[in-house]
mmJSON file of the N, C-alpha and C atoms, coordinates in Angstrom:
{"data_MODEL":{"atom_site":{
"group_PDB":["ATOM","ATOM","ATOM","ATOM","ATOM","ATOM","ATOM","ATOM","ATOM","ATOM","ATOM","ATOM","ATOM","ATOM","ATOM","ATOM","ATOM","ATOM","ATOM","ATOM","ATOM","ATOM","ATOM","ATOM","ATOM","ATOM","ATOM","ATOM","ATOM","ATOM","ATOM","ATOM","ATOM","ATOM","ATOM","ATOM","ATOM","ATOM","ATOM","ATOM","ATOM","ATOM","ATOM","ATOM","ATOM","ATOM","ATOM","ATOM","ATOM","ATOM","ATOM","ATOM","ATOM","ATOM","ATOM","ATOM","ATOM","ATOM","ATOM","ATOM","ATOM","ATOM","ATOM","ATOM","ATOM","ATOM","ATOM","ATOM","ATOM","ATOM","ATOM","ATOM","ATOM","ATOM","ATOM","ATOM","ATOM","ATOM","ATOM","ATOM","ATOM","ATOM","ATOM","ATOM","ATOM","ATOM","ATOM","ATOM","ATOM","ATOM","ATOM","ATOM","ATOM","ATOM","ATOM","ATOM","ATOM","ATOM","ATOM","ATOM","ATOM","ATOM","ATOM","ATOM","ATOM","ATOM","ATOM","ATOM","ATOM","ATOM","ATOM","ATOM","ATOM","ATOM","ATOM","ATOM","ATOM","ATOM","ATOM","ATOM","ATOM","ATOM","ATOM","ATOM","ATOM","ATOM","ATOM","ATOM","ATOM","ATOM","ATOM","ATOM","ATOM","ATOM","ATOM","ATOM","ATOM","ATOM","ATOM","ATOM","ATOM","ATOM","ATOM","ATOM","ATOM","ATOM","ATOM","ATOM","ATOM","ATOM","ATOM","ATOM","ATOM","ATOM","ATOM","ATOM","ATOM","ATOM","ATOM","ATOM","ATOM","ATOM","ATOM","ATOM","ATOM","ATOM","ATOM","ATOM","ATOM","ATOM","ATOM","ATOM","ATOM","ATOM","ATOM","ATOM","ATOM","ATOM","ATOM","ATOM","ATOM","ATOM","ATOM","ATOM","ATOM","ATOM","ATOM","ATOM","ATOM","ATOM","ATOM","ATOM"],
"id":[1,2,3,4,5,6,7,8,9,10,11,12,13,14,15,16,17,18,19,20,21,22,23,24,25,26,27,28,29,30,31,32,33,34,35,36,37,38,39,40,41,42,43,44,45,46,47,48,49,50,51,52,53,54,55,56,57,58,59,60,61,62,63,64,65,66,67,68,69,70,71,72,73,74,75,76,77,78,79,80,81,82,83,84,85,86,87,88,89,90,91,92,93,94,95,96,97,98,99,100,101,102,103,104,105,106,107,108,109,110,111,112,113,114,115,116,117,118,119,120,121,122,123,124,125,126,127,128,129,130,131,132,133,134,135,136,137,138,139,140,141,142,143,144,145,146,147,148,149,150,151,152,153,154,155,156,157,158,159,160,161,162,163,164,165,166,167,168,169,170,171,172,173,174,175,176,177,178,179,180,181,182,183,184,185,186,187,188,189,190,191,192],
"type_symbol":["N","C","C","N","C","C","N","C","C","N","C","C","N","C","C","N","C","C","N","C","C","N","C","C","N","C","C","N","C","C","N","C","C","N","C","C","N","C","C","N","C","C","N","C","C","N","C","C","N","C","C","N","C","C","N","C","C","N","C","C","N","C","C","N","C","C","N","C","C","N","C","C","N","C","C","N","C","C","N","C","C","N","C","C","N","C","C","N","C","C","N","C","C","N","C","C","N","C","C","N","C","C","N","C","C","N","C","C","N","C","C","N","C","C","N","C","C","N","C","C","N","C","C","N","C","C","N","C","C","N","C","C","N","C","C","N","C","C","N","C","C","N","C","C","N","C","C","N","C","C","N","C","C","N","C","C","N","C","C","N","C","C","N","C","C","N","C","C","N","C","C","N","C","C","N","C","C","N","C","C","N","C","C","N","C","C","N","C","C","N","C","C"],
"label_atom_id":["N","CA","C","N","CA","C","N","CA","C","N","CA","C","N","CA","C","N","CA","C","N","CA","C","N","CA","C","N","CA","C","N","CA","C","N","CA","C","N","CA","C","N","CA","C","N","CA","C","N","CA","C","N","CA","C","N","CA","C","N","CA","C","N","CA","C","N","CA","C","N","CA","C","N","CA","C","N","CA","C","N","CA","C","N","CA","C","N","CA","C","N","CA","C","N","CA","C","N","CA","C","N","CA","C","N","CA","C","N","CA","C","N","CA","C","N","CA","C","N","CA","C","N","CA","C","N","CA","C","N","CA","C","N","CA","C","N","CA","C","N","CA","C","N","CA","C","N","CA","C","N","CA","C","N","CA","C","N","CA","C","N","CA","C","N","CA","C","N","CA","C","N","CA","C","N","CA","C","N","CA","C","N","CA","C","N","CA","C","N","CA","C","N","CA","C","N","CA","C","N","CA","C","N","CA","C","N","CA","C","N","CA","C","N","CA","C","N","CA","C","N","CA","C"],
"label_alt_id":[null,null,null,null,null,null,null,null,null,null,null,null,null,null,null,null,null,null,null,null,null,null,null,null,null,null,null,null,null,null,null,null,null,null,null,null,null,null,null,null,null,null,null,null,null,null,null,null,null,null,null,null,null,null,null,null,null,null,null,null,null,null,null,null,null,null,null,null,null,null,null,null,null,null,null,null,null,null,null,null,null,null,null,null,null,null,null,null,null,null,null,null,null,null,null,null,null,null,null,null,null,null,null,null,null,null,null,null,null,null,null,null,null,null,null,null,null,null,null,null,null,null,null,null,null,null,null,null,null,null,null,null,null,null,null,null,null,null,null,null,null,null,null,null,null,null,null,null,null,null,null,null,null,null,null,null,null,null,null,null,null,null,null,null,null,null,null,null,null,null,null,null,null,null,null,null,null,null,null,null,null,null,null,null,null,null,null,null,null,null,null,null],
"label_comp_id":["ASN","ASN","ASN","VAL","VAL","VAL","THR","THR","THR","ILE","ILE","ILE","GLN","GLN","GLN","PHE","PHE","PHE","SER","SER","SER","ASN","ASN","ASN","LEU","LEU","LEU","ASN","ASN","ASN","ASN","ASN","ASN","ALA","ALA","ALA","LYS","LYS","LYS","LEU","LEU","LEU","GLU","GLU","GLU","VAL","VAL","VAL","TYR","TYR","TYR","ASP","ASP","ASP","ILE","ILE","ILE","ASN","ASN","ASN","GLY","GLY","GLY","ARG","ARG","ARG","VAL","VAL","VAL","LEU","LEU","LEU","GLN","GLN","GLN","ASN","ASN","ASN","GLN","GLN","GLN","ASN","ASN","ASN","LEU","LEU","LEU","THR","THR","THR","SER","SER","SER","THR","THR","THR","SER","SER","SER","ASN","ASN","ASN","THR","THR","THR","VAL","VAL","VAL","ASP","ASP","ASP","ILE","ILE","ILE","SER","SER","SER","ARG","ARG","ARG","LEU","LEU","LEU","PRO","PRO","PRO","SER","SER","SER","GLY","GLY","GLY","MET","MET","MET","TYR","TYR","TYR","PHE","PHE","PHE","PHE","PHE","PHE","LYS","LYS","LYS","VAL","VAL","VAL","SER","SER","SER","SER","SER","SER","ASN","ASN","ASN","GLU","GLU","GLU","GLY","GLY","GLY","SER","SER","SER","ALA","ALA","ALA","MET","MET","MET","THR","THR","THR","LYS","LYS","LYS","VAL","VAL","VAL","ILE","ILE","ILE","LYS","LYS","LYS","ASN","ASN","ASN"],
"label_asym_id":["A","A","A","A","A","A","A","A","A","A","A","A","A","A","A","A","A","A","A","A","A","A","A","A","A","A","A","A","A","A","A","A","A","A","A","A","A","A","A","A","A","A","A","A","A","A","A","A","A","A","A","A","A","A","A","A","A","A","A","A","A","A","A","A","A","A","A","A","A","A","A","A","A","A","A","A","A","A","A","A","A","A","A","A","A","A","A","A","A","A","A","A","A","A","A","A","A","A","A","A","A","A","A","A","A","A","A","A","A","A","A","A","A","A","A","A","A","A","A","A","A","A","A","A","A","A","A","A","A","A","A","A","A","A","A","A","A","A","A","A","A","A","A","A","A","A","A","A","A","A","A","A","A","A","A","A","A","A","A","A","A","A","A","A","A","A","A","A","A","A","A","A","A","A","A","A","A","A","A","A","A","A","A","A","A","A","A","A","A","A","A","A"],
"label_entity_id":["1","1","1","1","1","1","1","1","1","1","1","1","1","1","1","1","1","1","1","1","1","1","1","1","1","1","1","1","1","1","1","1","1","1","1","1","1","1","1","1","1","1","1","1","1","1","1","1","1","1","1","1","1","1","1","1","1","1","1","1","1","1","1","1","1","1","1","1","1","1","1","1","1","1","1","1","1","1","1","1","1","1","1","1","1","1","1","1","1","1","1","1","1","1","1","1","1","1","1","1","1","1","1","1","1","1","1","1","1","1","1","1","1","1","1","1","1","1","1","1","1","1","1","1","1","1","1","1","1","1","1","1","1","1","1","1","1","1","1","1","1","1","1","1","1","1","1","1","1","1","1","1","1","1","1","1","1","1","1","1","1","1","1","1","1","1","1","1","1","1","1","1","1","1","1","1","1","1","1","1","1","1","1","1","1","1","1","1","1","1","1","1"],
"label_seq_id":[1,1,1,2,2,2,3,3,3,4,4,4,5,5,5,6,6,6,7,7,7,8,8,8,9,9,9,10,10,10,11,11,11,12,12,12,13,13,13,14,14,14,15,15,15,16,16,16,17,17,17,18,18,18,19,19,19,20,20,20,21,21,21,22,22,22,23,23,23,24,24,24,25,25,25,26,26,26,27,27,27,28,28,28,29,29,29,30,30,30,31,31,31,32,32,32,33,33,33,34,34,34,35,35,35,36,36,36,37,37,37,38,38,38,39,39,39,40,40,40,41,41,41,42,42,42,43,43,43,44,44,44,45,45,45,46,46,46,47,47,47,48,48,48,49,49,49,50,50,50,51,51,51,52,52,52,53,53,53,54,54,54,55,55,55,56,56,56,57,57,57,58,58,58,59,59,59,60,60,60,61,61,61,62,62,62,63,63,63,64,64,64],
"pdbx_PDB_ins_code":[null,null,null,null,null,null,null,null,null,null,null,null,null,null,null,null,null,null,null,null,null,null,null,null,null,null,null,null,null,null,null,null,null,null,null,null,null,null,null,null,null,null,null,null,null,null,null,null,null,null,null,null,null,null,null,null,null,null,null,null,null,null,null,null,null,null,null,null,null,null,null,null,null,null,null,null,null,null,null,null,null,null,null,null,null,null,null,null,null,null,null,null,null,null,null,null,null,null,null,null,null,null,null,null,null,null,null,null,null,null,null,null,null,null,null,null,null,null,null,null,null,null,null,null,null,null,null,null,null,null,null,null,null,null,null,null,null,null,null,null,null,null,null,null,null,null,null,null,null,null,null,null,null,null,null,null,null,null,null,null,null,null,null,null,null,null,null,null,null,null,null,null,null,null,null,null,null,null,null,null,null,null,null,null,null,null,null,null,null,null,null,null],
"Cartn_x":[-57.005,-58.073,-59.117,-59.552,-60.825,-61.777,-63.053,-64.304,-64.933,-65.356,-66.246,-67.533,-68.638,-69.886,-70.824,-71.553,-72.562,-73.541,-74.602,-75.808,-76.007,-76.441,-76.896,-76.034,-74.711,-73.65,-73.316,-73.063,-72.838,-71.16,-70.372,-69.07,-68.367,-68.457,-67.685,-66.263,-65.509,-63.957,-63.452,-62.522,-61.73,-60.452,-59.991,-58.745,-58.387,-57.051,-56.465,-55.484,-55.398,-54.433,-53.908,-52.365,-51.752,-51.981,-51.345,-51.818,-51.258,-50.299,-49.858,-50.579,-51.769,-52.441,-52.143,-51.117,-50.701,-51.421,-51.799,-52.664,-51.842,-52.213,-51.345,-51.941,-53.252,-54.033,-55.304,-55.639,-56.72,-57.381,-58.679,-59.255,-60.66,-61.173,-62.579,-63.338,-64.515,-65.353,-66.356,-66.435,-67.246,-68.425,-68.476,-69.586,-69.939,-71.102,-71.591,-70.752,-69.982,-68.904,-67.535,-66.624,-65.204,-64.29,-63.309,-62.213,-60.952,-60.282,-59.141,-58.07,-56.865,-55.679,-54.763,-54.623,-53.681,-52.607,-52.349,-51.254,-49.893,-49.739,-48.425,-48.14,-49.272,-49.116,-48.461,-47.606,-47.055,-48.214,-47.97,-48.901,-48.995,-50.227,-50.525,-52.007,-52.086,-53.533,-53.651,-54.727,-55.004,-56.415,-56.678,-58.077,-58.586,-59.869,-60.386,-61.554,-61.449,-62.432,-63.26,-64.515,-65.306,-65.987,-65.76,-66.514,-67.456,-68.389,-69.383,-70.148,-71.029,-71.76,-72.782,-73.061,-73.996,-73.449,-71.944,-71.355,-70.176,-69.584,-68.421,-68.35,-67.751,-67.531,-66.129,-65.603,-64.198,-64.451,-63.581,-63.463,-61.807,-61.684,-60.356,-60.203,-58.868,-58.699,-57.393,-57.248,-56.021,-55.56,-54.36,-53.781,-52.664,-52.881,-51.942,-50.707],
"Cartn_y":[39.762,38.562,39.038,38.196,38.395,37.435,38.113,37.152,36.997,35.767,35.348,34.793,35.31,34.911,34.458,33.432,33.023,32.234,31.826,30.908,30.033,28.868,28.009,27.6,27.373,26.737,25.413,24.448,23.209,22.938,22.317,22.054,23.255,24.286,25.544,25.493,26.027,26.094,27.504,27.992,29.262,28.948,29.66,29.709,31.247,31.413,32.884,32.784,33.669,33.92,35.208,35.135,36.522,37.049,38.223,38.983,38.193,37.386,36.447,35.245,34.986,33.773,32.617,32.635,31.707,31.47,30.06,29.738,29.739,30.774,30.721,30.013,29.747,29.201,28.548,27.301,26.585,26.468,26.495,26.167,25.789,24.811,24.383,25.312,25.904,26.725,25.831,25.583,24.832,25.328,26.614,27.152,28.533,29.16,30.115,31.482,31.497,32.538,31.844,32.395,31.89,32.985,32.716,33.767,33.18,34.049,33.707,34.523,34.053,34.575,34.822,36.195,36.442,37.292,37.212,37.854,37.425,36.282,35.868,36.4,36.924,37.433,38.765,39.104,40.658,41.364,42.778,43.792,43.647,43.894,43.643,43.348,43.12,42.726,41.18,40.704,39.282,39.073,37.866,37.567,36.331,36.499,35.39,34.816,33.479,32.746,31.756,32.011,31.045,30.272,28.875,27.912,26.989,26.602,25.542,24.839,24.097,23.335,24.185,25.342,26.379,27.281,27.38,28.145,28.776,30.03,30.552,32.002,32.669,34.158,34.593,35.637,36.063,37.505,38.018,39.309,39.759,40.912,41.554,41.917,41.627,41.98,42.716,43.893,44.714,44.703,44.199,44.203,45.253,46.124,47.218,47.052],
"Cartn_z":[90.334,89.953,88.846,88.154,87.224,87.625,87.767,88.03,86.841,86.64,85.4,86.025,85.49,86.093,84.907,85.169,83.947,84.733,83.898,84.357,83.186,83.505,82.565,81.404,81.805,80.774,81.347,80.307,80.641,80.124,80.773,80.502,80.104,81.04,80.735,81.002,79.939,80.365,79.859,80.37,80.075,79.575,78.404,77.977,77.836,78.361,78.368,77.346,76.283,75.254,75.409,74.913,74.928,73.64,73.267,72.113,70.971,71.032,69.934,69.581,70.372,70.181,70.962,71.894,72.559,73.819,74.024,75.135,76.395,77.413,78.525,79.739,79.85,80.868,80.435,81.158,80.801,82.129,82.135,83.553,83.233,83.876,83.929,84.898,84.352,85.194,85.64,87.016,87.696,88.449,88.537,89.343,88.461,88.924,88.199,88.58,89.485,89.755,89.958,89.061,89.064,89.148,89.827,90.168,89.422,88.48,87.893,88.307,88.718,89.368,88.119,87.781,86.733,87.422,88.523,89.091,88.561,88.139,87.552,86.147,85.431,84.055,84.27,83.069,83.157,82.605,82.927,82.354,80.876,80.331,78.814,78.582,77.405,76.912,76.713,77.034,77.106,76.569,76.017,75.541,76.259,76.927,77.703,76.853,76.713,75.884,76.654,76.881,77.59,76.559,76.82,75.728,76.549,76.089,76.642,75.579,76.004,74.999,74.456,74.978,74.375,73.423,73.389,72.496,73.079,72.585,73.095,73.063,73.858,73.86,74.224,73.537,74.028,74.336,75.327,75.677,75.909,75.88,76.087,77.478,77.984,79.345,79.324,79.883,79.97,81.458,81.82,83.019,83.061,84.054,84.129,85.098],
"occupancy":[1.0,1.0,1.0,1.0,1.0,1.0,1.0,1.0,1.0,1.0,1.0,1.0,1.0,1.0,1.0,1.0,1.0,1.0,1.0,1.0,1.0,1.0,1.0,1.0,1.0,1.0,1.0,1.0,1.0,1.0,1.0,1.0,1.0,1.0,1.0,1.0,1.0,1.0,1.0,1.0,1.0,1.0,1.0,1.0,1.0,1.0,1.0,1.0,1.0,1.0,1.0,1.0,1.0,1.0,1.0,1.0,1.0,1.0,1.0,1.0,1.0,1.0,1.0,1.0,1.0,1.0,1.0,1.0,1.0,1.0,1.0,1.0,1.0,1.0,1.0,1.0,1.0,1.0,1.0,1.0,1.0,1.0,1.0,1.0,1.0,1.0,1.0,1.0,1.0,1.0,1.0,1.0,1.0,1.0,1.0,1.0,1.0,1.0,1.0,1.0,1.0,1.0,1.0,1.0,1.0,1.0,1.0,1.0,1.0,1.0,1.0,1.0,1.0,1.0,1.0,1.0,1.0,1.0,1.0,1.0,1.0,1.0,1.0,1.0,1.0,1.0,1.0,1.0,1.0,1.0,1.0,1.0,1.0,1.0,1.0,1.0,1.0,1.0,1.0,1.0,1.0,1.0,1.0,1.0,1.0,1.0,1.0,1.0,1.0,1.0,1.0,1.0,1.0,1.0,1.0,1.0,1.0,1.0,1.0,1.0,1.0,1.0,1.0,1.0,1.0,1.0,1.0,1.0,1.0,1.0,1.0,1.0,1.0,1.0,1.0,1.0,1.0,1.0,1.0,1.0,1.0,1.0,1.0,1.0,1.0,1.0,1.0,1.0,1.0,1.0,1.0,1.0],
"B_iso_or_equiv":[0.0,0.0,0.0,0.0,0.0,0.0,0.0,0.0,0.0,0.0,0.0,0.0,0.0,0.0,0.0,0.0,0.0,0.0,0.0,0.0,0.0,0.0,0.0,0.0,0.0,0.0,0.0,0.0,0.0,0.0,0.0,0.0,0.0,0.0,0.0,0.0,0.0,0.0,0.0,0.0,0.0,0.0,0.0,0.0,0.0,0.0,0.0,0.0,0.0,0.0,0.0,0.0,0.0,0.0,0.0,0.0,0.0,0.0,0.0,0.0,0.0,0.0,0.0,0.0,0.0,0.0,0.0,0.0,0.0,0.0,0.0,0.0,0.0,0.0,0.0,0.0,0.0,0.0,0.0,0.0,0.0,0.0,0.0,0.0,0.0,0.0,0.0,0.0,0.0,0.0,0.0,0.0,0.0,0.0,0.0,0.0,0.0,0.0,0.0,0.0,0.0,0.0,0.0,0.0,0.0,0.0,0.0,0.0,0.0,0.0,0.0,0.0,0.0,0.0,0.0,0.0,0.0,0.0,0.0,0.0,0.0,0.0,0.0,0.0,0.0,0.0,0.0,0.0,0.0,0.0,0.0,0.0,0.0,0.0,0.0,0.0,0.0,0.0,0.0,0.0,0.0,0.0,0.0,0.0,0.0,0.0,0.0,0.0,0.0,0.0,0.0,0.0,0.0,0.0,0.0,0.0,0.0,0.0,0.0,0.0,0.0,0.0,0.0,0.0,0.0,0.0,0.0,0.0,0.0,0.0,0.0,0.0,0.0,0.0,0.0,0.0,0.0,0.0,0.0,0.0,0.0,0.0,0.0,0.0,0.0,0.0,0.0,0.0,0.0,0.0,0.0,0.0],
"pdbx_formal_charge":[null,null,null,null,null,null,null,null,null,null,null,null,null,null,null,null,null,null,null,null,null,null,null,null,null,null,null,null,null,null,null,null,null,null,null,null,null,null,null,null,null,null,null,null,null,null,null,null,null,null,null,null,null,null,null,null,null,null,null,null,null,null,null,null,null,null,null,null,null,null,null,null,null,null,null,null,null,null,null,null,null,null,null,null,null,null,null,null,null,null,null,null,null,null,null,null,null,null,null,null,null,null,null,null,null,null,null,null,null,null,null,null,null,null,null,null,null,null,null,null,null,null,null,null,null,null,null,null,null,null,null,null,null,null,null,null,null,null,null,null,null,null,null,null,null,null,null,null,null,null,null,null,null,null,null,null,null,null,null,null,null,null,null,null,null,null,null,null,null,null,null,null,null,null,null,null,null,null,null,null,null,null,null,null,null,null,null,null,null,null,null,null],
"auth_seq_id":[1,1,1,2,2,2,3,3,3,4,4,4,5,5,5,6,6,6,7,7,7,8,8,8,9,9,9,10,10,10,11,11,11,12,12,12,13,13,13,14,14,14,15,15,15,16,16,16,17,17,17,18,18,18,19,19,19,20,20,20,21,21,21,22,22,22,23,23,23,24,24,24,25,25,25,26,26,26,27,27,27,28,28,28,29,29,29,30,30,30,31,31,31,32,32,32,33,33,33,34,34,34,35,35,35,36,36,36,37,37,37,38,38,38,39,39,39,40,40,40,41,41,41,42,42,42,43,43,43,44,44,44,45,45,45,46,46,46,47,47,47,48,48,48,49,49,49,50,50,50,51,51,51,52,52,52,53,53,53,54,54,54,55,55,55,56,56,56,57,57,57,58,58,58,59,59,59,60,60,60,61,61,61,62,62,62,63,63,63,64,64,64],
"auth_comp_id":["ASN","ASN","ASN","VAL","VAL","VAL","THR","THR","THR","ILE","ILE","ILE","GLN","GLN","GLN","PHE","PHE","PHE","SER","SER","SER","ASN","ASN","ASN","LEU","LEU","LEU","ASN","ASN","ASN","ASN","ASN","ASN","ALA","ALA","ALA","LYS","LYS","LYS","LEU","LEU","LEU","GLU","GLU","GLU","VAL","VAL","VAL","TYR","TYR","TYR","ASP","ASP","ASP","ILE","ILE","ILE","ASN","ASN","ASN","GLY","GLY","GLY","ARG","ARG","ARG","VAL","VAL","VAL","LEU","LEU","LEU","GLN","GLN","GLN","ASN","ASN","ASN","GLN","GLN","GLN","ASN","ASN","ASN","LEU","LEU","LEU","THR","THR","THR","SER","SER","SER","THR","THR","THR","SER","SER","SER","ASN","ASN","ASN","THR","THR","THR","VAL","VAL","VAL","ASP","ASP","ASP","ILE","ILE","ILE","SER","SER","SER","ARG","ARG","ARG","LEU","LEU","LEU","PRO","PRO","PRO","SER","SER","SER","GLY","GLY","GLY","MET","MET","MET","TYR","TYR","TYR","PHE","PHE","PHE","PHE","PHE","PHE","LYS","LYS","LYS","VAL","VAL","VAL","SER","SER","SER","SER","SER","SER","ASN","ASN","ASN","GLU","GLU","GLU","GLY","GLY","GLY","SER","SER","SER","ALA","ALA","ALA","MET","MET","MET","THR","THR","THR","LYS","LYS","LYS","VAL","VAL","VAL","ILE","ILE","ILE","LYS","LYS","LYS","ASN","ASN","ASN"],
"auth_asym_id":["A","A","A","A","A","A","A","A","A","A","A","A","A","A","A","A","A","A","A","A","A","A","A","A","A","A","A","A","A","A","A","A","A","A","A","A","A","A","A","A","A","A","A","A","A","A","A","A","A","A","A","A","A","A","A","A","A","A","A","A","A","A","A","A","A","A","A","A","A","A","A","A","A","A","A","A","A","A","A","A","A","A","A","A","A","A","A","A","A","A","A","A","A","A","A","A","A","A","A","A","A","A","A","A","A","A","A","A","A","A","A","A","A","A","A","A","A","A","A","A","A","A","A","A","A","A","A","A","A","A","A","A","A","A","A","A","A","A","A","A","A","A","A","A","A","A","A","A","A","A","A","A","A","A","A","A","A","A","A","A","A","A","A","A","A","A","A","A","A","A","A","A","A","A","A","A","A","A","A","A","A","A","A","A","A","A","A","A","A","A","A","A"],
"auth_atom_id":["N","CA","C","N","CA","C","N","CA","C","N","CA","C","N","CA","C","N","CA","C","N","CA","C","N","CA","C","N","CA","C","N","CA","C","N","CA","C","N","CA","C","N","CA","C","N","CA","C","N","CA","C","N","CA","C","N","CA","C","N","CA","C","N","CA","C","N","CA","C","N","CA","C","N","CA","C","N","CA","C","N","CA","C","N","CA","C","N","CA","C","N","CA","C","N","CA","C","N","CA","C","N","CA","C","N","CA","C","N","CA","C","N","CA","C","N","CA","C","N","CA","C","N","CA","C","N","CA","C","N","CA","C","N","CA","C","N","CA","C","N","CA","C","N","CA","C","N","CA","C","N","CA","C","N","CA","C","N","CA","C","N","CA","C","N","CA","C","N","CA","C","N","CA","C","N","CA","C","N","CA","C","N","CA","C","N","CA","C","N","CA","C","N","CA","C","N","CA","C","N","CA","C","N","CA","C","N","CA","C","N","CA","C","N","CA","C","N","CA","C","N","CA","C"],
"pdbx_PDB_model_num":[1,1,1,1,1,1,1,1,1,1,1,1,1,1,1,1,1,1,1,1,1,1,1,1,1,1,1,1,1,1,1,1,1,1,1,1,1,1,1,1,1,1,1,1,1,1,1,1,1,1,1,1,1,1,1,1,1,1,1,1,1,1,1,1,1,1,1,1,1,1,1,1,1,1,1,1,1,1,1,1,1,1,1,1,1,1,1,1,1,1,1,1,1,1,1,1,1,1,1,1,1,1,1,1,1,1,1,1,1,1,1,1,1,1,1,1,1,1,1,1,1,1,1,1,1,1,1,1,1,1,1,1,1,1,1,1,1,1,1,1,1,1,1,1,1,1,1,1,1,1,1,1,1,1,1,1,1,1,1,1,1,1,1,1,1,1,1,1,1,1,1,1,1,1,1,1,1,1,1,1,1,1,1,1,1,1,1,1,1,1,1,1]
}}}
C-alpha cells in the first residue's frame, strides 16, 4: 500500500501511470490521508499524479 497525505486540497484525485504513460488507476482522494492498494500491480516503476483545484504534483514509486 501507498499512503498519500495532504492538506487544503479541493477536488483532489490520483492517477497512477506505468512507465509507458498508460493510466492504470484513477481514484478520488476524499480525506487528508488516503491509502492506495498497489498489490495487483507487478513489480516496476510507476508515476503517481495528484491533481486538485490548487495544482498538480507527480512522484515516482518503485514497487519491488
